[in-house]
N, C-alpha and C positions, 0 to 999 in steps of 0.2 A: 098322310104317313102311317104306316100299319104298327099300331102300337100293341096288337096281339103276338107277334112274333118274340120269342123268348130270345134275350140279349145272350151275346156269346161268353163264353166265361175263358179267360186266359187262364185261370187254373181251375183244378179240377180238384185237387188237394193241397190243406196248406201246408204242406214239407216243400212243395213248389216253389212258393212266393218265399218262404226261408231260403230255401236256396240261393233265388235271385237275388236274394238281400245281401247273403254271403259273397256272391261274386260281385256285387257292385262294392261289397266295402275289400275287397281285396284288391279289386282295380283299381281303388282309391289310394288303400296305403300303397301300391305297386307307384301309382305314381308321385306318392308323396316323398316316396323315398328316391326315385329318377329325379327329382326337383331337388333334394338336398345334395343326389352325387353331384348334379351340376353346380350347385353353390361351391361344395368344396373344391371340386375340377376349377372354377373361375378365381377362388380364393388362390389357389396352387398357384396357375398360369399368372395372379396377381402377384403376387411374393418372386415367383420366375423372373417376372417383367423389372420388377423394380432391384433384384438382385443384377442384372443384368444393364440396367441404367445406371446402379451404382457405379459399377465396373466400369462400364463405359465412361463413366465422368472421374473414375480414378486414372486411367489411363489417358484421359485428355490432360486432369492435370502433371499426371509424369510426365507426358510427351510435352507439355510446356514447360516445365522444368528443365526437362532435358537439352528442349532446346534453346531457352536464357543460358544455360553452361553452357552449351556448345559455342553459341555466338560471342559469349565469353572469353571462352577458350580460345576461338579464332581471332577475336581481336589482339587479345595477349602474344598469340604465334604470328601475327602480321607485324603485331610491334617489337618483335624479336627479330621475325624473317627482316626488318629495316635494319635493326640494329646490325644484323647478321652481313646482310648489304655493305652498310659500312666498315665493317671490319675485314669482309674481305675486300674490299679496295686496299684498304689499308697494310694486309698482306700482300697485297699482288706489289706494292711499293717497299714493303722492305720493312715495315712497323714494327712485325711481331716476326717472332724466330719460332722454328716450325715444329717446337716442341709447345710451345701456345698454343700456337694453332689446332695440334693435336685436342690439349685439353679442352678450347672453346670447341669443336666437333664434338668431341665423346659427352659434353653436356646437355649438347643439344640434342642429340641422341636420345639420351637419357628423358628431359623432356618431353620428345616424340613419341618418346614410348607411355608414358606417364596418360598423354593425354588419348591416347589408341587406345591404352586400357579402360579408362574410364569412357570413353564413346562405342568402343567396339566389342572389345573384349580383349583376352590371353589369346586367342587363337590366330595364330600366323606371326606373331610378333617376334619371335627369333629368325623367319625366313623372307620377312619384306624389307626393303631397304626405307631409312625416314620420308623418302620423296615419296613412295607408294604408300605409308602408312599416312600421310598427309591427304593422300588423294581419294582415300579411304572415307579417313574422318570427315574431308568434304562432300563424299556422295552421299554419307548417313545425312550430314547436315541437311542437304537438299531430302531426301526420301521423309527425314521426321518434317519439313516443313510442309511438305506437299500433301503427307496424311494428316496434319493438322487444319490447313484451306479444305480438306474434303469433310470434313467432320460440320455440321451445322453452325453456323456463326452464334445463335445465340446458347449453345454448348459452350462455345470456347467462350465467348462474352460472359456467361454466369462466373465458369471457372476461374476467370482471370479477375471480376470483381472479388472472388470469394480470398484470391491469392493474395489480392491489394491489402485484404484487409487484415489477412493476418499479419502480413508482411507490417502493416502500421501499429497493427496493436503489439508486434513484437519490438517494432521502435519504440514506443511507446514505454516498453517496460524496460528496454536497455536505458532510455533516459532514465525512468524512474532508479533501476538499479545504481546507475552512476550518482543519480542527485541523494539515494541516501548513503553510498559510499563516501560519498565527499562528507557528509555532515559529519558520519560516522570518525572520518579524519581526523575534522575542527575539531569535536568534540574530547577524541582520544588525548590530541594538542593540546587541549586548553586545562584536563584533568591534572597529562603529566605535566605541566607550569604550575598549576596549583597543586601539586604534591612536591613541587622540587624543594630544595633547602634554599632559603636565602643567600643572596653572597654576600662574601664579607666585602666589608669597602674597607681600601686602600688608601695611604696615605694620611697628613695632616686633616683633622678636624678642622669643618670650618668654626672661627669664633665671632663674634661682632663687633666692630672696630667703631671706635667711637669717630664720630665728626671732628675733621679740623676744626679752629676758627677760622671764622669770616673777616676778609680784610677791613672792613669799618674799624671792626672794635679796636686792630693793630693803629691803624690813621686816629683814632679818638686818644690814646694812652701817649702815641707821638707827641701829640698837639701839648696835652695834659705836661710832660715833661719839659717840652718849650719854653712853657708861661713858668713853670716853677723857675728854672735855671738862670731867668730874666727877672723876677725879682729878687733873689739871691745877689746878684752881680749889682743891682742897684741900691740894697740894702747893704753891699757889705763896703763898696767901690764909691760913697757919695758921701 
């Protein structure tokens, strides 16, 4: 190796070194700022994801409640339909008059309208007949059931557990309130009895009655009188 060669100088002036350091520092600051921007973006994404997940869970809970409500409504309507079927048979045999039939049909139509408004809304309430409304309610129930089945099973199970826990908690609270109300009623009744005026006793006051003489004493006196009479007869007639 030739040591006589003069080494190459990368910087001829001190200002050049300062310029390079300044550029590196600026690049470093740019990278730091870029990293902070990425962190903020990730945080925003996580927040949006959480909001979306909460909204999905809320929608699942609403759909489950709506499904249960629709099932309950369908059960009630099926019971009413069975009752109406029986009544219609009675109508056909002349058990009811036409006025009673009209009142019953009107009452049934009102009930169907109530169920339709809860399940579908106020749209087309006046333009559809009762049978068409029931068909739309049934279609809505099937639609909600299909939608719930498309949701991931673990999400549905989680929401169902939460709802069951809430129902159990509400049941316990209702029992505690009922127990407290019962205790308050008992306490109120006891206080009313305590402050009530004593009732006056009616009729004669009970007094102590002496015990009647026993039969043995009466027999003893009778024997004594008999002996005395015998002695007197012997004295006067002998």
